[in-house]
mmCIF file of the N, C-alpha and C atoms, coordinates in Angstrom:
data_MODEL
# 
_entry.id   MODEL 
# 
loop_
_atom_site.group_PDB 
_atom_site.id 
_atom_site.type_symbol 
_atom_site.label_atom_id 
_atom_site.label_alt_id 
_atom_site.label_comp_id 
_atom_site.label_asym_id 
_atom_site.label_entity_id 
_atom_site.label_seq_id 
_atom_site.pdbx_PDB_ins_code 
_atom_site.Cartn_x 
_atom_site.Cartn_y 
_atom_site.Cartn_z 
_atom_site.occupancy 
_atom_site.B_iso_or_equiv 
_atom_site.pdbx_formal_charge 
_atom_site.auth_seq_id 
_atom_site.auth_comp_id 
_atom_site.auth_asym_id 
_atom_site.auth_atom_id 
_atom_site.pdbx_PDB_model_num 
ATOM 1   N N  . MET A 1 1  ? 209.799 215.403 167.330 1.00 0.00 ? 1  MET A N  1 
ATOM 2   C CA . MET A 1 1  ? 208.436 215.707 168.616 1.00 0.00 ? 1  MET A CA 1 
ATOM 3   C C  . MET A 1 1  ? 207.407 215.509 167.504 1.00 0.00 ? 1  MET A C  1 
ATOM 4   N N  . TYR A 1 2  ? 206.771 215.235 168.394 1.00 0.00 ? 2  TYR A N  1 
ATOM 5   C CA . TYR A 1 2  ? 205.240 214.522 167.994 1.00 0.00 ? 2  TYR A CA 1 
ATOM 6   C C  . TYR A 1 2  ? 204.533 215.254 168.235 1.00 0.00 ? 2  TYR A C  1 
ATOM 7   N N  . ILE A 1 3  ? 203.361 215.783 167.543 1.00 0.00 ? 3  ILE A N  1 
ATOM 8   C CA . ILE A 1 3  ? 202.351 216.470 168.018 1.00 0.00 ? 3  ILE A CA 1 
ATOM 9   C C  . ILE A 1 3  ? 200.443 215.090 167.855 1.00 0.00 ? 3  ILE A C  1 
ATOM 10  N N  . ASN A 1 4  ? 200.318 215.484 168.334 1.00 0.00 ? 4  ASN A N  1 
ATOM 11  C CA . ASN A 1 4  ? 198.821 214.900 169.134 1.00 0.00 ? 4  ASN A CA 1 
ATOM 12  C C  . ASN A 1 4  ? 197.681 215.047 168.220 1.00 0.00 ? 4  ASN A C  1 
ATOM 13  N N  . ILE A 1 5  ? 197.197 214.469 166.677 1.00 0.00 ? 5  ILE A N  1 
ATOM 14  C CA . ILE A 1 5  ? 195.703 215.287 166.082 1.00 0.00 ? 5  ILE A CA 1 
ATOM 15  C C  . ILE A 1 5  ? 194.505 215.022 166.653 1.00 0.00 ? 5  ILE A C  1 
ATOM 16  N N  . GLY A 1 6  ? 194.777 214.338 167.852 1.00 0.00 ? 6  GLY A N  1 
ATOM 17  C CA . GLY A 1 6  ? 193.150 214.310 168.298 1.00 0.00 ? 6  GLY A CA 1 
ATOM 18  C C  . GLY A 1 6  ? 193.337 212.627 168.148 1.00 0.00 ? 6  GLY A C  1 
ATOM 19  N N  . GLY A 1 7  ? 192.597 211.975 169.176 1.00 0.00 ? 7  GLY A N  1 
ATOM 20  C CA . GLY A 1 7  ? 192.423 210.736 169.939 1.00 0.00 ? 7  GLY A CA 1 
ATOM 21  C C  . GLY A 1 7  ? 193.962 210.199 170.483 1.00 0.00 ? 7  GLY A C  1 
ATOM 22  N N  . ASP A 1 8  ? 194.528 209.494 169.562 1.00 0.00 ? 8  ASP A N  1 
ATOM 23  C CA . ASP A 1 8  ? 195.728 208.383 169.793 1.00 0.00 ? 8  ASP A CA 1 
ATOM 24  C C  . ASP A 1 8  ? 196.607 208.473 168.430 1.00 0.00 ? 8  ASP A C  1 
ATOM 25  N N  . LYS A 1 9  ? 196.158 209.475 168.051 1.00 0.00 ? 9  LYS A N  1 
ATOM 26  C CA . LYS A 1 9  ? 197.229 209.503 167.094 1.00 0.00 ? 9  LYS A CA 1 
ATOM 27  C C  . LYS A 1 9  ? 197.718 210.493 166.698 1.00 0.00 ? 9  LYS A C  1 
ATOM 28  N N  . PHE A 1 10 ? 199.147 210.200 166.349 1.00 0.00 ? 10 PHE A N  1 
ATOM 29  C CA . PHE A 1 10 ? 200.558 211.272 166.784 1.00 0.00 ? 10 PHE A CA 1 
ATOM 30  C C  . PHE A 1 10 ? 201.196 211.099 165.034 1.00 0.00 ? 10 PHE A C  1 
ATOM 31  N N  . LEU A 1 11 ? 202.273 212.193 165.028 1.00 0.00 ? 11 LEU A N  1 
ATOM 32  C CA . LEU A 1 11 ? 202.290 212.402 163.930 1.00 0.00 ? 11 LEU A CA 1 
ATOM 33  C C  . LEU A 1 11 ? 203.632 213.867 164.382 1.00 0.00 ? 11 LEU A C  1 
ATOM 34  N N  . LEU A 1 12 ? 204.678 212.949 163.376 1.00 0.00 ? 12 LEU A N  1 
ATOM 35  C CA . LEU A 1 12 ? 205.951 213.450 163.587 1.00 0.00 ? 12 LEU A CA 1 
ATOM 36  C C  . LEU A 1 12 ? 205.805 214.761 163.009 1.00 0.00 ? 12 LEU A C  1 
ATOM 37  N N  . ALA A 1 13 ? 206.207 216.062 163.645 1.00 0.00 ? 13 ALA A N  1 
ATOM 38  C CA . ALA A 1 13 ? 206.013 217.467 163.705 1.00 0.00 ? 13 ALA A CA 1 
ATOM 39  C C  . ALA A 1 13 ? 206.703 218.068 162.523 1.00 0.00 ? 13 ALA A C  1 
ATOM 40  N N  . GLY A 1 14 ? 208.047 217.275 161.709 1.00 0.00 ? 14 GLY A N  1 
ATOM 41  C CA . GLY A 1 14 ? 208.321 217.153 160.547 1.00 0.00 ? 14 GLY A CA 1 
ATOM 42  C C  . GLY A 1 14 ? 207.898 216.695 159.379 1.00 0.00 ? 14 GLY A C  1 
ATOM 43  N N  . ASP A 1 15 ? 207.544 216.341 159.556 1.00 0.00 ? 15 ASP A N  1 
ATOM 44  C CA . ASP A 1 15 ? 206.642 215.389 158.654 1.00 0.00 ? 15 ASP A CA 1 
ATOM 45  C C  . ASP A 1 15 ? 205.432 216.417 157.964 1.00 0.00 ? 15 ASP A C  1 
ATOM 46  N N  . ILE A 1 16 ? 204.937 217.162 158.822 1.00 0.00 ? 16 ILE A N  1 
ATOM 47  C CA . ILE A 1 16 ? 203.774 217.577 158.378 1.00 0.00 ? 16 ILE A CA 1 
ATOM 48  C C  . ILE A 1 16 ? 204.188 219.358 157.247 1.00 0.00 ? 16 ILE A C  1 
ATOM 49  N N  . VAL A 1 17 ? 202.737 218.576 156.452 1.00 0.00 ? 17 VAL A N  1 
ATOM 50  C CA . VAL A 1 17 ? 203.522 220.025 155.545 1.00 0.00 ? 17 VAL A CA 1 
ATOM 51  C C  . VAL A 1 17 ? 202.148 221.345 155.557 1.00 0.00 ? 17 VAL A C  1 
ATOM 52  N N  . GLY A 1 18 ? 201.441 220.540 156.150 1.00 0.00 ? 18 GLY A N  1 
ATOM 53  C CA . GLY A 1 18 ? 200.106 221.869 156.047 1.00 0.00 ? 18 GLY A CA 1 
ATOM 54  C C  . GLY A 1 18 ? 199.324 221.749 156.950 1.00 0.00 ? 18 GLY A C  1 
ATOM 55  N N  . VAL A 1 19 ? 198.677 222.540 158.058 1.00 0.00 ? 19 VAL A N  1 
ATOM 56  C CA . VAL A 1 19 ? 197.176 222.341 158.307 1.00 0.00 ? 19 VAL A CA 1 
ATOM 57  C C  . VAL A 1 19 ? 196.220 222.626 157.905 1.00 0.00 ? 19 VAL A C  1 
ATOM 58  N N  . PHE A 1 20 ? 194.696 221.628 158.003 1.00 0.00 ? 20 PHE A N  1 
ATOM 59  C CA . PHE A 1 20 ? 193.803 223.406 157.298 1.00 0.00 ? 20 PHE A CA 1 
ATOM 60  C C  . PHE A 1 20 ? 192.488 223.068 157.778 1.00 0.00 ? 20 PHE A C  1 
ATOM 61  N N  . ASP A 1 21 ? 191.573 224.001 157.941 1.00 0.00 ? 21 ASP A N  1 
ATOM 62  C CA . ASP A 1 21 ? 190.165 224.220 158.771 1.00 0.00 ? 21 ASP A CA 1 
ATOM 63  C C  . ASP A 1 21 ? 189.264 222.858 157.594 1.00 0.00 ? 21 ASP A C  1 
ATOM 64  N N  . LEU A 1 22 ? 188.747 222.141 157.835 1.00 0.00 ? 22 LEU A N  1 
ATOM 65  C CA . LEU A 1 22 ? 188.160 221.736 157.313 1.00 0.00 ? 22 LEU A CA 1 
ATOM 66  C C  . LEU A 1 22 ? 186.493 222.131 157.070 1.00 0.00 ? 22 LEU A C  1 
ATOM 67  N N  . GLU A 1 23 ? 185.800 222.997 157.663 1.00 0.00 ? 23 GLU A N  1 
ATOM 68  C CA . GLU A 1 23 ? 184.861 223.461 156.869 1.00 0.00 ? 23 GLU A CA 1 
ATOM 69  C C  . GLU A 1 23 ? 184.983 224.209 156.301 1.00 0.00 ? 23 GLU A C  1 
ATOM 70  N N  . ASN A 1 24 ? 186.046 225.692 156.234 1.00 0.00 ? 24 ASN A N  1 
ATOM 71  C CA . ASN A 1 24 ? 186.503 226.617 155.381 1.00 0.00 ? 24 ASN A CA 1 
ATOM 72  C C  . ASN A 1 24 ? 186.598 226.373 153.985 1.00 0.00 ? 24 ASN A C  1 
ATOM 73  N N  . THR A 1 25 ? 188.072 225.155 154.391 1.00 0.00 ? 25 THR A N  1 
ATOM 74  C CA . THR A 1 25 ? 188.211 224.807 153.049 1.00 0.00 ? 25 THR A CA 1 
ATOM 75  C C  . THR A 1 25 ? 187.580 223.891 151.997 1.00 0.00 ? 25 THR A C  1 
ATOM 76  N N  . SER A 1 26 ? 186.713 223.042 152.712 1.00 0.00 ? 26 SER A N  1 
ATOM 77  C CA . SER A 1 26 ? 186.072 222.448 151.860 1.00 0.00 ? 26 SER A CA 1 
ATOM 78  C C  . SER A 1 26 ? 184.397 222.674 150.637 1.00 0.00 ? 26 SER A C  1 
ATOM 79  N N  . GLN A 1 27 ? 184.706 224.005 151.280 1.00 0.00 ? 27 GLN A N  1 
ATOM 80  C CA . GLN A 1 27 ? 183.903 224.840 150.057 1.00 0.00 ? 27 GLN A CA 1 
ATOM 81  C C  . GLN A 1 27 ? 184.592 224.846 148.358 1.00 0.00 ? 27 GLN A C  1 
ATOM 82  N N  . SER A 1 28 ? 185.842 224.616 148.795 1.00 0.00 ? 28 SER A N  1 
ATOM 83  C CA . SER A 1 28 ? 186.652 225.087 147.629 1.00 0.00 ? 28 SER A CA 1 
ATOM 84  C C  . SER A 1 28 ? 186.583 223.145 147.043 1.00 0.00 ? 28 SER A C  1 
ATOM 85  N N  . ARG A 1 29 ? 185.775 223.633 145.859 1.00 0.00 ? 29 ARG A N  1 
ATOM 86  C CA . ARG A 1 29 ? 185.840 222.220 144.895 1.00 0.00 ? 29 ARG A CA 1 
ATOM 87  C C  . ARG A 1 29 ? 187.581 221.437 144.843 1.00 0.00 ? 29 ARG A C  1 
ATOM 88  N N  . ILE A 1 30 ? 188.409 222.708 144.503 1.00 0.00 ? 30 ILE A N  1 
ATOM 89  C CA . ILE A 1 30 ? 190.218 221.978 144.620 1.00 0.00 ? 30 ILE A CA 1 
ATOM 90  C C  . ILE A 1 30 ? 190.354 220.790 145.464 1.00 0.00 ? 30 ILE A C  1 
ATOM 91  N N  . THR A 1 31 ? 189.871 221.676 146.641 1.00 0.00 ? 31 THR A N  1 
ATOM 92  C CA . THR A 1 31 ? 190.228 220.688 148.018 1.00 0.00 ? 31 THR A CA 1 
ATOM 93  C C  . THR A 1 31 ? 189.305 219.208 148.041 1.00 0.00 ? 31 THR A C  1 
ATOM 94  N N  . ARG A 1 32 ? 188.272 219.450 147.794 1.00 0.00 ? 32 ARG A N  1 
ATOM 95  C CA . ARG A 1 32 ? 187.364 218.536 148.018 1.00 0.00 ? 32 ARG A CA 1 
ATOM 96  C C  . ARG A 1 32 ? 187.654 217.376 146.936 1.00 0.00 ? 32 ARG A C  1 
ATOM 97  N N  . GLU A 1 33 ? 188.629 217.700 146.050 1.00 0.00 ? 33 GLU A N  1 
ATOM 98  C CA . GLU A 1 33 ? 188.730 217.267 144.883 1.00 0.00 ? 33 GLU A CA 1 
ATOM 99  C C  . GLU A 1 33 ? 190.197 216.172 145.558 1.00 0.00 ? 33 GLU A C  1 
ATOM 100 N N  . PHE A 1 34 ? 190.755 216.558 145.928 1.00 0.00 ? 34 PHE A N  1 
ATOM 101 C CA . PHE A 1 34 ? 192.284 217.102 146.995 1.00 0.00 ? 34 PHE A CA 1 
ATOM 102 C C  . PHE A 1 34 ? 192.042 215.870 147.832 1.00 0.00 ? 34 PHE A C  1 
ATOM 103 N N  . LEU A 1 35 ? 191.163 215.863 148.847 1.00 0.00 ? 35 LEU A N  1 
ATOM 104 C CA . LEU A 1 35 ? 190.499 214.614 149.955 1.00 0.00 ? 35 LEU A CA 1 
ATOM 105 C C  . LEU A 1 35 ? 190.325 213.866 148.993 1.00 0.00 ? 35 LEU A C  1 
ATOM 106 N N  . LYS A 1 36 ? 189.053 213.925 148.124 1.00 0.00 ? 36 LYS A N  1 
ATOM 107 C CA . LYS A 1 36 ? 189.016 212.491 147.555 1.00 0.00 ? 36 LYS A CA 1 
ATOM 108 C C  . LYS A 1 36 ? 189.560 211.881 146.861 1.00 0.00 ? 36 LYS A C  1 
ATOM 109 N N  . LYS A 1 37 ? 190.964 212.086 146.322 1.00 0.00 ? 37 LYS A N  1 
ATOM 110 C CA . LYS A 1 37 ? 192.248 211.561 145.184 1.00 0.00 ? 37 LYS A CA 1 
ATOM 111 C C  . LYS A 1 37 ? 192.614 211.180 146.612 1.00 0.00 ? 37 LYS A C  1 
ATOM 112 N N  . ALA A 1 38 ? 193.327 211.906 147.519 1.00 0.00 ? 38 ALA A N  1 
ATOM 113 C CA . ALA A 1 38 ? 194.027 211.302 148.440 1.00 0.00 ? 38 ALA A CA 1 
ATOM 114 C C  . ALA A 1 38 ? 193.160 210.206 149.014 1.00 0.00 ? 38 ALA A C  1 
ATOM 115 N N  . GLU A 1 39 ? 191.800 209.358 149.652 1.00 0.00 ? 39 GLU A N  1 
ATOM 116 C CA . GLU A 1 39 ? 191.133 208.474 149.796 1.00 0.00 ? 39 GLU A CA 1 
ATOM 117 C C  . GLU A 1 39 ? 191.009 207.825 148.702 1.00 0.00 ? 39 GLU A C  1 
ATOM 118 N N  . LYS A 1 40 ? 190.884 207.423 147.309 1.00 0.00 ? 40 LYS A N  1 
ATOM 119 C CA . LYS A 1 40 ? 190.472 206.380 146.350 1.00 0.00 ? 40 LYS A CA 1 
ATOM 120 C C  . LYS A 1 40 ? 192.431 206.042 146.664 1.00 0.00 ? 40 LYS A C  1 
ATOM 121 N N  . ASN A 1 41 ? 192.924 206.953 146.322 1.00 0.00 ? 41 ASN A N  1 
ATOM 122 C CA . ASN A 1 41 ? 194.775 206.485 146.708 1.00 0.00 ? 41 ASN A CA 1 
ATOM 123 C C  . ASN A 1 41 ? 194.995 205.809 147.958 1.00 0.00 ? 41 ASN A C  1 
ATOM 124 N N  . LYS A 1 42 ? 194.243 205.797 148.457 1.00 0.00 ? 42 LYS A N  1 
ATOM 125 C CA . LYS A 1 42 ? 194.537 205.073 150.351 1.00 0.00 ? 42 LYS A CA 1 
ATOM 126 C C  . LYS A 1 42 ? 195.469 206.364 151.144 1.00 0.00 ? 42 LYS A C  1 
ATOM 127 N N  . LYS A 1 43 ? 196.172 207.315 150.235 1.00 0.00 ? 43 LYS A N  1 
ATOM 128 C CA . LYS A 1 43 ? 196.851 208.201 151.133 1.00 0.00 ? 43 LYS A CA 1 
ATOM 129 C C  . LYS A 1 43 ? 196.244 208.948 152.117 1.00 0.00 ? 43 LYS A C  1 
ATOM 130 N N  . SER A 1 44 ? 195.072 208.656 152.920 1.00 0.00 ? 44 SER A N  1 
ATOM 131 C CA . SER A 1 44 ? 194.089 209.009 153.504 1.00 0.00 ? 44 SER A CA 1 
ATOM 132 C C  . SER A 1 44 ? 193.724 208.849 154.760 1.00 0.00 ? 44 SER A C  1 
ATOM 133 N N  . GLU A 1 45 ? 193.620 209.290 155.576 1.00 0.00 ? 45 GLU A N  1 
ATOM 134 C CA . GLU A 1 45 ? 193.271 208.082 157.204 1.00 0.00 ? 45 GLU A CA 1 
ATOM 135 C C  . GLU A 1 45 ? 192.589 208.809 158.370 1.00 0.00 ? 45 GLU A C  1 
ATOM 136 N N  . ASN A 1 46 ? 191.504 208.970 158.683 1.00 0.00 ? 46 ASN A N  1 
ATOM 137 C CA . ASN A 1 46 ? 190.085 208.877 159.689 1.00 0.00 ? 46 ASN A CA 1 
ATOM 138 C C  . ASN A 1 46 ? 190.986 208.914 160.809 1.00 0.00 ? 46 ASN A C  1 
ATOM 139 N N  . ALA A 1 47 ? 191.709 210.178 161.870 1.00 0.00 ? 47 ALA A N  1 
ATOM 140 C CA . ALA A 1 47 ? 192.178 209.465 163.087 1.00 0.00 ? 47 ALA A CA 1 
ATOM 141 C C  . ALA A 1 47 ? 191.005 210.523 163.949 1.00 0.00 ? 47 ALA A C  1 
ATOM 142 N N  . VAL A 1 48 ? 189.774 210.532 163.541 1.00 0.00 ? 48 VAL A N  1 
ATOM 143 C CA . VAL A 1 48 ? 188.634 211.251 164.745 1.00 0.00 ? 48 VAL A CA 1 
ATOM 144 C C  . VAL A 1 48 ? 187.780 210.295 165.168 1.00 0.00 ? 48 VAL A C  1 
ATOM 145 N N  . THR A 1 49 ? 187.199 209.884 166.244 1.00 0.00 ? 49 THR A N  1 
ATOM 146 C CA . THR A 1 49 ? 185.917 209.668 167.216 1.00 0.00 ? 49 THR A CA 1 
ATOM 147 C C  . THR A 1 49 ? 185.289 210.064 167.119 1.00 0.00 ? 49 THR A C  1 
ATOM 148 N N  . ASP A 1 50 ? 184.972 211.503 166.677 1.00 0.00 ? 50 ASP A N  1 
ATOM 149 C CA . ASP A 1 50 ? 183.900 212.378 166.490 1.00 0.00 ? 50 ASP A CA 1 
ATOM 150 C C  . ASP A 1 50 ? 183.933 213.168 165.156 1.00 0.00 ? 50 ASP A C  1 
ATOM 151 N N  . ILE A 1 51 ? 183.812 214.227 165.501 1.00 0.00 ? 51 ILE A N  1 
ATOM 152 C CA . ILE A 1 51 ? 182.889 215.082 164.504 1.00 0.00 ? 51 ILE A CA 1 
ATOM 153 C C  . ILE A 1 51 ? 184.711 215.850 164.030 1.00 0.00 ? 51 ILE A C  1 
ATOM 154 N N  . PRO A 1 52 ? 184.935 215.489 162.711 1.00 0.00 ? 52 PRO A N  1 
ATOM 155 C CA . PRO A 1 52 ? 186.559 215.908 162.160 1.00 0.00 ? 52 PRO A CA 1 
ATOM 156 C C  . PRO A 1 52 ? 185.957 217.466 162.301 1.00 0.00 ? 52 PRO A C  1 
ATOM 157 N N  . HIS A 1 53 ? 187.121 218.574 162.496 1.00 0.00 ? 53 HIS A N  1 
ATOM 158 C CA . HIS A 1 53 ? 187.567 219.694 162.499 1.00 0.00 ? 53 HIS A CA 1 
ATOM 159 C C  . HIS A 1 53 ? 188.757 220.079 161.321 1.00 0.00 ? 53 HIS A C  1 
ATOM 160 N N  . SER A 1 54 ? 189.253 219.324 160.958 1.00 0.00 ? 54 SER A N  1 
ATOM 161 C CA . SER A 1 54 ? 190.556 219.864 160.094 1.00 0.00 ? 54 SER A CA 1 
ATOM 162 C C  . SER A 1 54 ? 191.178 218.684 159.326 1.00 0.00 ? 54 SER A C  1 
ATOM 163 N N  . PHE A 1 55 ? 192.117 218.708 158.801 1.00 0.00 ? 55 PHE A N  1 
ATOM 164 C CA . PHE A 1 55 ? 192.802 218.020 157.891 1.00 0.00 ? 55 PHE A CA 1 
ATOM 165 C C  . PHE A 1 55 ? 194.005 218.540 157.791 1.00 0.00 ? 55 PHE A C  1 
ATOM 166 N N  . VAL A 1 56 ? 195.269 217.270 158.627 1.00 0.00 ? 56 VAL A N  1 
ATOM 167 C CA . VAL A 1 56 ? 196.721 217.620 158.238 1.00 0.00 ? 56 VAL A CA 1 
ATOM 168 C C  . VAL A 1 56 ? 197.165 216.820 157.448 1.00 0.00 ? 56 VAL A C  1 
ATOM 169 N N  . VAL A 1 57 ? 198.120 217.479 156.112 1.00 0.00 ? 57 VAL A N  1 
ATOM 170 C CA . VAL A 1 57 ? 199.013 217.105 154.747 1.00 0.00 ? 57 VAL A CA 1 
ATOM 171 C C  . VAL A 1 57 ? 200.489 216.919 155.631 1.00 0.00 ? 57 VAL A C  1 
ATOM 172 N N  . THR A 1 58 ? 200.775 216.011 155.052 1.00 0.00 ? 58 THR A N  1 
ATOM 173 C CA . THR A 1 58 ? 201.919 215.257 155.800 1.00 0.00 ? 58 THR A CA 1 
ATOM 174 C C  . THR A 1 58 ? 202.694 214.940 154.064 1.00 0.00 ? 58 THR A C  1 
ATOM 175 N N  . LYS A 1 59 ? 203.821 214.244 154.528 1.00 0.00 ? 59 LYS A N  1 
ATOM 176 C CA . LYS A 1 59 ? 204.950 213.993 152.984 1.00 0.00 ? 59 LYS A CA 1 
ATOM 177 C C  . LYS A 1 59 ? 203.849 212.776 152.749 1.00 0.00 ? 59 LYS A C  1 
ATOM 178 N N  . ASP A 1 60 ? 203.769 211.756 153.397 1.00 0.00 ? 60 ASP A N  1 
ATOM 179 C CA . ASP A 1 60 ? 202.792 210.853 152.690 1.00 0.00 ? 60 ASP A CA 1 
ATOM 180 C C  . ASP A 1 60 ? 201.598 210.238 152.617 1.00 0.00 ? 60 ASP A C  1 
ATOM 181 N N  . LYS A 1 61 ? 200.364 211.060 154.069 1.00 0.00 ? 61 LYS A N  1 
ATOM 182 C CA . LYS A 1 61 ? 199.230 211.040 153.922 1.00 0.00 ? 61 LYS A CA 1 
ATOM 183 C C  . LYS A 1 61 ? 198.892 212.243 154.058 1.00 0.00 ? 61 LYS A C  1 
ATOM 184 N N  . VAL A 1 62 ? 197.331 212.432 154.357 1.00 0.00 ? 62 VAL A N  1 
ATOM 185 C CA . VAL A 1 62 ? 196.401 213.336 154.389 1.00 0.00 ? 62 VAL A CA 1 
ATOM 186 C C  . VAL A 1 62 ? 195.568 212.420 155.678 1.00 0.00 ? 62 VAL A C  1 
ATOM 187 N N  . TYR A 1 63 ? 195.285 213.501 156.583 1.00 0.00 ? 63 TYR A N  1 
ATOM 188 C CA . TYR A 1 63 ? 194.953 212.578 157.929 1.00 0.00 ? 63 TYR A CA 1 
ATOM 189 C C  . TYR A 1 63 ? 193.609 213.478 158.071 1.00 0.00 ? 63 TYR A C  1 
ATOM 190 N N  . ILE A 1 64 ? 192.848 213.372 158.882 1.00 0.00 ? 64 ILE A N  1 
ATOM 191 C CA . ILE A 1 64 ? 190.927 213.765 158.677 1.00 0.00 ? 64 ILE A CA 1 
ATOM 192 C C  . ILE A 1 64 ? 191.485 213.829 160.243 1.00 0.00 ? 64 ILE A C  1 
ATOM 193 N N  . ALA A 1 65 ? 191.495 214.645 161.000 1.00 0.00 ? 65 ALA A N  1 
ATOM 194 C CA . ALA A 1 65 ? 191.790 215.001 162.278 1.00 0.00 ? 65 ALA A CA 1 
ATOM 195 C C  . ALA A 1 65 ? 190.567 216.210 163.504 1.00 0.00 ? 65 ALA A C  1 
ATOM 196 N N  . GLN A 1 66 ? 190.146 215.301 164.975 1.00 0.00 ? 66 GLN A N  1 
ATOM 197 C CA . GLN A 1 66 ? 189.645 216.002 165.793 1.00 0.00 ? 66 GLN A CA 1 
ATOM 198 C C  . GLN A 1 66 ? 189.877 217.158 165.768 1.00 0.00 ? 66 GLN A C  1 
ATOM 199 N N  . SER A 1 67 ? 191.367 217.697 166.039 1.00 0.00 ? 67 SER A N  1 
ATOM 200 C CA . SER A 1 67 ? 191.795 218.744 166.714 1.00 0.00 ? 67 SER A CA 1 
ATOM 201 C C  . SER A 1 67 ? 190.936 219.795 165.926 1.00 0.00 ? 67 SER A C  1 
ATOM 202 N N  . THR A 1 68 ? 190.909 220.852 166.387 1.00 0.00 ? 68 THR A N  1 
ATOM 203 C CA . THR A 1 68 ? 191.257 222.123 165.027 1.00 0.00 ? 68 THR A CA 1 
ATOM 204 C C  . THR A 1 68 ? 192.521 222.508 164.994 1.00 0.00 ? 68 THR A C  1 
ATOM 205 N N  . SER A 1 69 ? 192.411 223.414 164.020 1.00 0.00 ? 69 SER A N  1 
ATOM 206 C CA . SER A 1 69 ? 193.251 223.794 163.172 1.00 0.00 ? 69 SER A CA 1 
ATOM 207 C C  . SER A 1 69 ? 193.994 224.887 163.831 1.00 0.00 ? 69 SER A C  1 
ATOM 208 N N  . GLN A 1 70 ? 193.646 225.603 164.649 1.00 0.00 ? 70 GLN A N  1 
ATOM 209 C CA . GLN A 1 70 ? 193.778 226.735 165.364 1.00 0.00 ? 70 GLN A CA 1 
ATOM 210 C C  . GLN A 1 70 ? 194.549 225.852 166.669 1.00 0.00 ? 70 GLN A C  1 
ATOM 211 N N  . THR A 1 71 ? 194.015 224.684 167.132 1.00 0.00 ? 71 THR A N  1 
ATOM 212 C CA . THR A 1 71 ? 194.618 224.014 168.570 1.00 0.00 ? 71 THR A CA 1 
ATOM 213 C C  . THR A 1 71 ? 196.423 223.094 167.667 1.00 0.00 ? 71 THR A C  1 
ATOM 214 N N  . LEU A 1 72 ? 196.087 222.921 166.479 1.00 0.00 ? 72 LEU A N  1 
ATOM 215 C CA . LEU A 1 72 ? 197.390 222.123 166.144 1.00 0.00 ? 72 LEU A CA 1 
ATOM 216 C C  . LEU A 1 72 ? 198.467 223.325 165.557 1.00 0.00 ? 72 LEU A C  1 
ATOM 217 N N  . LYS A 1 73 ? 197.847 224.295 165.083 1.00 0.00 ? 73 LYS A N  1 
ATOM 218 C CA . LYS A 1 73 ? 198.172 225.769 165.015 1.00 0.00 ? 73 LYS A CA 1 
ATOM 219 C C  . LYS A 1 73 ? 199.556 225.670 166.549 1.00 0.00 ? 73 LYS A C  1 
ATOM 220 N N  . LYS A 1 74 ? 199.374 225.867 167.363 1.00 0.00 ? 74 LYS A N  1 
ATOM 221 C CA . LYS A 1 74 ? 199.444 226.006 168.902 1.00 0.00 ? 74 LYS A CA 1 
ATOM 222 C C  . LYS A 1 74 ? 200.473 225.036 169.435 1.00 0.00 ? 74 LYS A C  1 
ATOM 223 N N  . ARG A 1 75 ? 200.147 223.833 169.261 1.00 0.00 ? 75 ARG A N  1 
ATOM 224 C CA . ARG A 1 75 ? 200.470 222.650 169.459 1.00 0.00 ? 75 ARG A CA 1 
ATOM 225 C C  . ARG A 1 75 ? 202.277 222.856 168.368 1.00 0.00 ? 75 ARG A C  1 
ATOM 226 N N  . ILE A 1 76 ? 202.131 222.822 167.414 1.00 0.00 ? 76 ILE A N  1 
ATOM 227 C CA . ILE A 1 76 ? 203.145 223.323 166.538 1.00 0.00 ? 76 ILE A CA 1 
ATOM 228 C C  . ILE A 1 76 ? 204.168 224.770 167.347 1.00 0.00 ? 76 ILE A C  1 
ATOM 229 N N  . ASP A 1 77 ? 202.982 225.042 167.416 1.00 0.00 ? 77 ASP A N  1 
ATOM 230 C CA . ASP A 1 77 ? 203.893 226.794 168.246 1.00 0.00 ? 77 ASP A CA 1 
ATOM 231 C C  . ASP A 1 77 ? 204.728 226.300 169.165 1.00 0.00 ? 77 ASP A C  1 
ATOM 232 N N  . ARG A 1 78 ? 204.186 225.602 169.932 1.00 0.00 ? 78 ARG A N  1 
ATOM 233 C CA . ARG A 1 78 ? 204.950 225.793 171.128 1.00 0.00 ? 78 ARG A CA 1 
ATOM 234 C C  . ARG A 1 78 ? 206.011 224.710 170.841 1.00 0.00 ? 78 ARG A C  1 
ATOM 235 N N  . LEU A 1 79 ? 206.354 223.597 170.122 1.00 0.00 ? 79 LEU A N  1 
ATOM 236 C CA . LEU A 1 79 ? 207.050 222.470 170.026 1.00 0.00 ? 79 LEU A CA 1 
ATOM 237 C C  . LEU A 1 79 ? 208.235 223.188 169.461 1.00 0.00 ? 79 LEU A C  1 
ATOM 238 N N  . LYS A 1 80 ? 208.050 224.743 168.665 1.00 0.00 ? 80 LYS A N  1 
ATOM 239 C CA . LYS A 1 80 ? 208.699 225.531 167.884 1.00 0.00 ? 80 LYS A CA 1 
ATOM 240 C C  . LYS A 1 80 ? 209.324 226.436 169.307 1.00 0.00 ? 80 LYS A C  1 
ATOM 241 N N  . ILE A 1 81 ? 209.309 227.386 170.426 1.00 0.00 ? 81 ILE A N  1 
ATOM 242 C CA . ILE A 1 81 ? 209.450 227.759 171.022 1.00 0.00 ? 81 ILE A CA 1 
ATOM 243 C C  . ILE A 1 81 ? 210.287 226.915 172.281 1.00 0.00 ? 81 ILE A C  1 
ATOM 244 N N  . GLU A 1 82 ? 210.039 225.097 172.236 1.00 0.00 ? 82 GLU A N  1 
ATOM 245 C CA . GLU A 1 82 ? 210.586 224.523 172.798 1.00 0.00 ? 82 GLU A CA 1 
ATOM 246 C C  . GLU A 1 82 ? 212.089 224.131 172.792 1.00 0.00 ? 82 GLU A C  1 
ATOM 247 N N  . ARG A 1 83 ? 212.374 224.568 171.617 1.00 0.00 ? 83 ARG A N  1 
ATOM 248 C CA . ARG A 1 83 ? 213.934 224.060 170.763 1.00 0.00 ? 83 ARG A CA 1 
ATOM 249 C C  . ARG A 1 83 ? 214.666 224.489 171.117 1.00 0.00 ? 83 ARG A C  1 
# 
């Protein structure tokens, strides 16, 4: 099953490792370094057309997402119920 993380970007639900609120987690130096390193190593992809609200970590990449972490969690939980 696929999850829409905003705009026209869909990710395979099984590949998602974690969903994080960008505003809260980016206050941490470690998170900022993680995101910078992912961008530097071309392991980051911007999936927003407006203000980013979250980031999604997958097995291979980090996606900056337009949807909030709460919205993405609801979408993931809905998939679990449908199975």
